C-alpha positions as CSV (number, residue, x, y, z in Angstrom):
1,M,-21.1,-18.9,0.1
2,T,-23.2,-18.4,-3.0
3,T,-26.2,-20.7,-3.2
4,P,-26.0,-22.9,-6.3
5,A,-28.8,-22.2,-8.8
6,T,-30.2,-25.7,-8.4
7,E,-30.6,-25.1,-4.7
8,R,-32.6,-21.9,-5.0
9,R,-36.4,-21.8,-4.8
10,H,-38.1,-21.7,-8.2
11,P,-39.9,-18.4,-8.7
12,Q,-43.2,-20.1,-9.5
13,T,-43.4,-22.5,-6.5
14,Q,-44.6,-20.3,-3.7
15,G,-47.9,-22.0,-2.5
16,L,-47.1,-25.0,-4.7
17,Q,-48.7,-27.4,-2.2
18,A,-52.1,-25.7,-2.5
19,L,-52.3,-25.9,-6.3
20,P,-54.6,-28.4,-8.0
21,G,-52.9,-31.5,-9.2
22,A,-53.3,-30.6,-12.9
23,A,-51.6,-27.2,-12.2
24,V,-48.7,-28.9,-10.4
25,L,-48.2,-31.3,-13.2
26,S,-48.3,-28.6,-15.8
27,L,-45.7,-26.5,-13.9
28,A,-43.5,-29.6,-13.5
29,L,-43.7,-30.4,-17.2
30,D,-42.9,-26.8,-18.1
31,S,-39.8,-27.0,-15.9
32,Q,-38.7,-30.2,-17.7
33,I,-39.1,-28.5,-21.1
34,A,-37.2,-25.5,-19.9
35,A,-34.4,-27.8,-18.6
36,L,-34.1,-29.4,-22.0
37,S,-33.9,-26.0,-23.7
38,A,-30.7,-25.4,-21.7
39,V,-28.9,-28.1,-23.6
40,R,-29.0,-26.3,-27.0
41,P,-26.4,-23.6,-26.1
42,A,-24.1,-26.3,-25.0
43,L,-24.1,-28.1,-28.3
44,P,-20.6,-26.9,-29.4
45,A,-19.1,-28.1,-26.1
46,L,-21.0,-31.4,-26.4
47,E,-19.6,-31.9,-29.9
48,R,-16.0,-31.4,-28.5
49,A,-16.7,-33.8,-25.8
50,A,-18.0,-36.5,-28.2
51,L,-15.1,-36.1,-30.6
52,A,-12.6,-36.4,-27.7
53,A,-14.4,-39.6,-26.5
54,A,-14.5,-41.1,-30.0
55,Q,-10.8,-40.3,-30.5
56,A,-10.0,-42.1,-27.2
57,L,-12.0,-45.2,-28.0
58,S,-10.8,-45.4,-31.6
59,S,-7.2,-45.3,-30.3
60,G,-7.6,-48.1,-27.8
61,G,-8.3,-45.8,-24.8
62,K,-11.2,-45.7,-22.4
63,L,-14.3,-43.5,-21.9
64,A,-15.0,-43.4,-18.2
65,Y,-18.2,-42.1,-16.6
66,V,-18.0,-40.5,-13.2
67,G,-20.7,-39.3,-10.8
68,A,-22.6,-39.5,-7.6
69,G,-26.2,-39.5,-6.6
70,S,-28.7,-38.5,-9.3
71,S,-25.9,-37.3,-11.6
72,G,-24.3,-40.7,-11.2
73,L,-27.5,-42.4,-12.1
74,M,-27.7,-40.5,-15.4
75,A,-24.1,-41.3,-16.1
76,L,-24.7,-45.0,-15.4
77,A,-27.7,-45.1,-17.6
78,D,-25.7,-43.9,-20.6
79,C,-22.6,-45.9,-19.8
80,L,-24.5,-49.2,-19.7
81,E,-26.2,-48.6,-23.0
82,L,-22.9,-48.3,-25.0
83,S,-22.3,-52.0,-25.1
84,G,-25.8,-53.0,-26.3
85,T,-26.3,-50.1,-28.8
86,F,-22.8,-49.7,-30.1
87,G,-21.1,-52.9,-29.3
88,I,-18.4,-51.2,-27.2
89,A,-16.8,-53.6,-24.7
90,P,-17.8,-52.7,-21.1
91,D,-14.2,-52.7,-20.0
92,R,-13.5,-49.8,-22.3
93,T,-16.3,-47.7,-20.6
94,P,-15.7,-48.0,-16.8
95,M,-18.3,-46.5,-14.5
96,L,-17.1,-44.7,-11.3
97,F,-20.2,-44.3,-9.1
98,A,-19.9,-43.1,-5.6
99,G,-20.7,-46.0,-3.3
100,G,-20.7,-48.6,-6.1
101,A,-23.4,-51.2,-6.5
102,T,-24.5,-51.0,-2.9
103,A,-25.4,-47.3,-3.4
104,L,-27.7,-48.2,-6.3
105,L,-30.0,-50.2,-4.0
106,H,-29.9,-47.7,-1.1
107,M,-28.5,-44.3,-2.0
108,T,-26.8,-42.5,0.8
109,G,-25.3,-39.1,0.8
110,A,-22.2,-39.8,2.7
111,V,-20.5,-41.6,-0.2
112,E,-20.5,-38.4,-2.2
113,D,-18.0,-36.9,0.4
114,D,-15.8,-40.0,0.6
115,L,-12.5,-39.1,-1.0
116,S,-11.0,-42.5,-0.2
117,L,-13.7,-44.1,-2.4
118,A,-12.8,-41.8,-5.2
119,G,-9.2,-42.8,-5.0
120,A,-10.0,-46.5,-4.9
121,D,-12.4,-46.3,-7.8
122,F,-9.9,-44.3,-9.8
123,S,-7.2,-46.8,-9.2
124,R,-9.5,-49.7,-10.2
125,A,-10.4,-48.0,-13.5
126,N,-6.7,-47.6,-14.4
127,L,-7.2,-44.4,-16.3
128,G,-4.3,-42.5,-17.8
129,A,-3.1,-40.6,-20.9
130,G,-5.2,-41.5,-23.9
131,D,-8.3,-41.9,-21.9
132,V,-11.3,-39.6,-21.4
133,A,-13.3,-39.2,-18.2
134,L,-16.9,-37.7,-18.4
135,C,-17.4,-36.2,-14.9
136,I,-21.0,-35.1,-14.0
137,S,-22.1,-33.1,-11.0
138,A,-25.2,-30.9,-10.9
139,S,-23.6,-28.5,-8.4
140,G,-20.1,-28.8,-10.0
141,S,-18.7,-29.3,-6.5
142,T,-19.5,-32.9,-5.5
143,P,-16.4,-34.0,-3.6
144,Y,-16.3,-37.5,-5.0
145,T,-16.6,-36.4,-8.6
146,L,-14.1,-33.5,-8.1
147,A,-11.6,-35.9,-6.5
148,V,-11.8,-38.3,-9.4
149,A,-11.5,-35.4,-11.9
150,R,-8.4,-34.1,-10.2
151,L,-6.8,-37.6,-10.2
152,C,-7.6,-37.9,-13.9
153,K,-6.0,-34.5,-14.7
154,A,-2.9,-35.6,-12.8
155,A,-2.7,-38.8,-14.8
156,G,-3.1,-37.1,-18.2
157,T,-6.7,-38.2,-18.7
158,V,-8.8,-35.7,-20.6
159,V,-11.6,-34.4,-18.3
160,I,-15.0,-33.5,-19.6
161,G,-16.9,-31.7,-16.9
162,L,-20.7,-31.4,-17.0
163,A,-22.3,-29.1,-14.4
164,H,-25.2,-26.6,-14.1
165,A,-23.6,-23.3,-13.3
166,P,-20.6,-21.4,-14.8
167,G,-17.6,-20.9,-12.6
168,T,-18.0,-24.1,-10.6
169,P,-14.9,-26.1,-9.5
170,L,-15.6,-28.9,-11.9
171,L,-16.0,-26.7,-14.9
172,D,-13.0,-24.7,-14.0
173,L,-10.7,-27.7,-13.9
174,A,-12.2,-29.6,-16.9
175,D,-10.4,-29.7,-20.3
176,I,-13.8,-29.6,-21.9
177,P,-16.4,-27.8,-19.7
178,V,-20.1,-28.3,-20.5
179,C,-22.4,-26.0,-18.7
180,L,-26.2,-26.7,-18.7
181,E,-27.8,-23.7,-17.0
182,T,-31.1,-25.4,-16.0
183,G,-31.7,-23.1,-13.0
184,P,-33.8,-23.7,-9.9
185,E,-35.8,-26.9,-9.5
186,I,-39.5,-27.0,-8.7
187,V,-38.4,-28.9,-5.6
188,A,-35.4,-26.9,-4.6
189,G,-32.2,-29.0,-4.7
190,S,-33.9,-32.0,-6.2
191,T,-31.6,-32.4,-9.2
192,R,-33.2,-35.6,-10.2
193,L,-35.7,-33.3,-11.9
194,G,-34.7,-30.7,-14.5
195,A,-31.0,-31.0,-14.1
196,A,-31.2,-34.8,-14.5
197,T,-33.4,-34.4,-17.6
198,A,-30.9,-32.1,-19.2
199,Q,-28.0,-34.4,-18.2
200,K,-29.8,-37.4,-19.8
201,A,-30.3,-35.5,-23.0
202,A,-26.7,-34.2,-23.1
203,L,-25.3,-37.7,-22.5
204,N,-27.5,-39.1,-25.2
205,L,-26.2,-36.6,-27.6
206,I,-22.6,-37.3,-26.7
207,S,-22.9,-41.0,-27.0
208,V,-24.9,-41.0,-30.3
209,L,-22.2,-38.8,-31.9
210,V,-19.5,-41.1,-30.5
211,G,-21.2,-44.1,-32.0
212,L,-21.5,-42.3,-35.4
213,R,-17.8,-41.3,-35.4
214,L,-16.7,-44.8,-34.5
215,G,-18.7,-46.1,-37.5
216,H,-21.2,-48.0,-35.3
217,V,-24.2,-46.2,-36.8
218,H,-25.0,-46.2,-40.5
219,D,-28.1,-44.6,-42.0
220,G,-29.6,-44.5,-38.5
221,F,-29.1,-48.3,-37.8
222,M,-27.0,-49.7,-35.0
223,V,-24.6,-51.7,-37.1
224,N,-22.3,-52.8,-34.3
225,L,-24.9,-54.2,-32.0
226,V,-24.4,-57.5,-30.1
227,A,-27.4,-59.7,-30.9
228,D,-27.6,-61.6,-27.7
229,N,-31.4,-62.1,-27.4
230,A,-34.3,-62.9,-29.7
231,K,-35.3,-59.3,-30.2
232,L,-31.8,-58.2,-31.2
233,V,-31.3,-61.2,-33.6
234,D,-34.5,-60.1,-35.3
235,R,-33.3,-56.5,-35.3
236,A,-29.9,-57.5,-36.7
237,A,-31.6,-59.4,-39.6
238,R,-33.8,-56.4,-40.4
239,I,-30.8,-54.1,-40.4
240,V,-28.9,-56.4,-42.7
241,A,-31.8,-56.7,-45.1
242,A,-32.5,-53.0,-45.2
243,L,-28.9,-52.0,-45.9
244,S,-28.1,-54.7,-48.3
245,G,-31.5,-54.6,-50.2
246,Q,-31.8,-58.4,-49.7
247,P,-34.7,-60.4,-48.2
248,V,-34.7,-61.2,-44.5
249,A,-34.0,-64.8,-45.2
250,R,-30.8,-63.9,-47.0
251,A,-29.9,-61.6,-44.1
252,H,-30.1,-64.5,-41.6
253,E,-27.8,-66.5,-43.8
254,A,-25.3,-63.7,-44.0
255,L,-25.4,-63.3,-40.2
256,A,-24.8,-67.0,-39.8
257,A,-21.7,-66.6,-42.1
258,T,-20.3,-63.8,-39.9
259,S,-21.1,-65.2,-36.5
260,G,-23.8,-62.6,-36.0
261,A,-21.7,-59.5,-36.8
262,V,-23.9,-57.0,-38.5
263,K,-21.4,-54.9,-40.5
264,P,-19.7,-57.8,-42.4
265,A,-23.2,-59.5,-42.8
266,V,-24.4,-56.5,-44.7
267,L,-21.5,-56.9,-47.1
268,V,-22.0,-60.6,-47.4
269,A,-25.7,-60.2,-48.1
270,A,-24.7,-57.6,-50.8
271,G,-22.4,-60.2,-52.5
272,A,-19.1,-60.3,-50.7
273,A,-17.4,-63.4,-49.4
274,P,-17.0,-63.3,-45.6
275,A,-13.2,-62.9,-45.8
276,K,-13.6,-60.1,-48.4
277,A,-16.2,-58.4,-46.2
278,Q,-13.8,-58.3,-43.3
279,S,-11.0,-57.0,-45.5
280,L,-13.2,-54.2,-46.8
281,L,-14.1,-53.2,-43.2
282,T,-10.5,-53.3,-42.1
283,D,-9.5,-51.0,-45.0
284,S,-12.4,-48.6,-44.1
285,G,-11.5,-48.4,-40.4
286,G,-14.8,-50.2,-39.5
287,H,-17.0,-47.8,-41.4
288,L,-19.7,-49.5,-43.4
289,G,-20.3,-46.8,-46.0
290,P,-16.9,-46.8,-47.7
291,A,-16.9,-50.6,-47.6
292,L,-20.3,-50.8,-49.4
293,E,-19.0,-48.3,-52.0
294,Q,-16.2,-50.7,-52.8
295,L,-18.7,-53.4,-53.7
296,K,-20.4,-51.3,-56.3
């Protein structure tokens, strides 16, 4: 069996334990930077992945995240942010993590091999045609992740596979394969290091483009955020003020008139009645730019 690249010894780590701390940290940082550079060649695949995910969500489908171990943690981090950043309802972005919540407090390797867990989690997520599953596995062969991916394929769910070597089972079965060739880790096999850094960056790129294509980002502002704490209420008011060109006090009034919804509040602050603001957004498919143009 060929040893996965992430399991091989890094060529610069012989005698690593004897190096001064500063030298170890410098090598570790260089490996992180090198891992990030592996994301750039994958940009076309990442764009395809993001557009497929945006299409599913805009059509009423789901974007599921699937993973185990360190890869699952990276998937979970991105999945949980979609609600707060883009206002996407959590039930539209299910997370399938090997071992569930218990494994988040005490990660065990056995759950990665448990195909019955994969089947139960897949059934619970209720995925089918019109949905997308973003399946992540550093080795591209994690049994849990592969099992979910295969069930998704059988159900007509589009599978995005993200792994770190070409020709791996996950990339072979994926509808949209994303290969991040990060190579050996400075601690062989510890994919929480370079591989995870590349995964985090790649997932960030996918979700940002998804948010943009859904109309939830305008001029760099998160215009579909759910303002459920003091910090976000203040952020929402600043966004409304910036995009409408009105004072923050007027922004707060507009947000009160729209029950805290940022997009219609921008239009209200710019001069539209609340009902008209909602009508403009309906006509534009939820995209703020065309709605603002109609007010000019």
